[in-house]
N, C-alpha and C positions, 0 to 999 in steps of 0.2 A: 503494500500499500503506500509506504513512503517512497520508495524507489519510484514509483507512478508519479506520484506529486511532484516530485523533483524534476521527473522527465517533463511532463507538463509544464512546469514551472520554467524551467531551462528554455523550452521552445518558445514558450508563451511570450517572454523577456525578449529572445532574438525577433521574433515576429512582430510585436510592437515597435520594437526599433527600426525595423524595415518600414515599416508602413508608415513611421513617423518620417524616415529620410526619402522615402518615395514623396511624400508630401512637400517635403522642404524643395527636392529637384524637379518638381513637375508641376506643381500646382501655379506656378506662374507663367509656363510654357502657353497655355490657353485659358485667361483669366477667367471666364464666366463659368468654366467646367473645373472642378476638382480633379485634375488630370491625374493625380497620386492615389488619389481614392479611388478614381474609376480603374487605375493599371493595377492596383492592387486587388480590388474585387474581382476582376477579370482573371487576372494570372493565378490568384490563389484558388476560383473556382475549378478552374482548370488543372492546376496541379493538384487538388484534392482529388480529382477524378481519376489524375493519371497513378497518383500515390495508391489508392483503393483498388485500381486494377494491378498493379504491381503488387500489391499485398495479397491479392486474390490468387494470383498469378504463384506465388511463393507463401504459402500459409506458414511455413516455419519459421517467416520474419519475427523476431521477438516483440511482444506485446507493448514492452516499454517504447521500443523505437517506434512503434506505431503512434503510441500517444503523443510522443516528441514531436513527431514531424505533422500528424494531421491534426491531434485536437492543442497541442501546442502551439508550434510554428506557425502554420497555415492557417490555424483557427484566429490567431491573433493578428495575423497579417492582413486578414480581410474577415469581416466580421459579419457581413450580410448574408453568406451562403453557408455559414457553418450550422446555422439552425436547420436548414434543410436535410442534412444529413441523419438528425435524431428523429 
């Protein structure tokens, strides 16, 4: 349980920093639209689907790493699509 919590926390920390960095880098590119948010949400949704496909192909992939990648990193980097997985 503690290891799962630590993996989610580590992934979420990195994902949140990535989302913030995308906002800093891209939000001034096209001012009427928050490009950083758009890129984070679209790429995150795609990468969650890709990761779930890889995990389905390789079921022996450790559960803690699944939590780190999907729930932690990708879930924190884009927040609108992660609730659709549940």
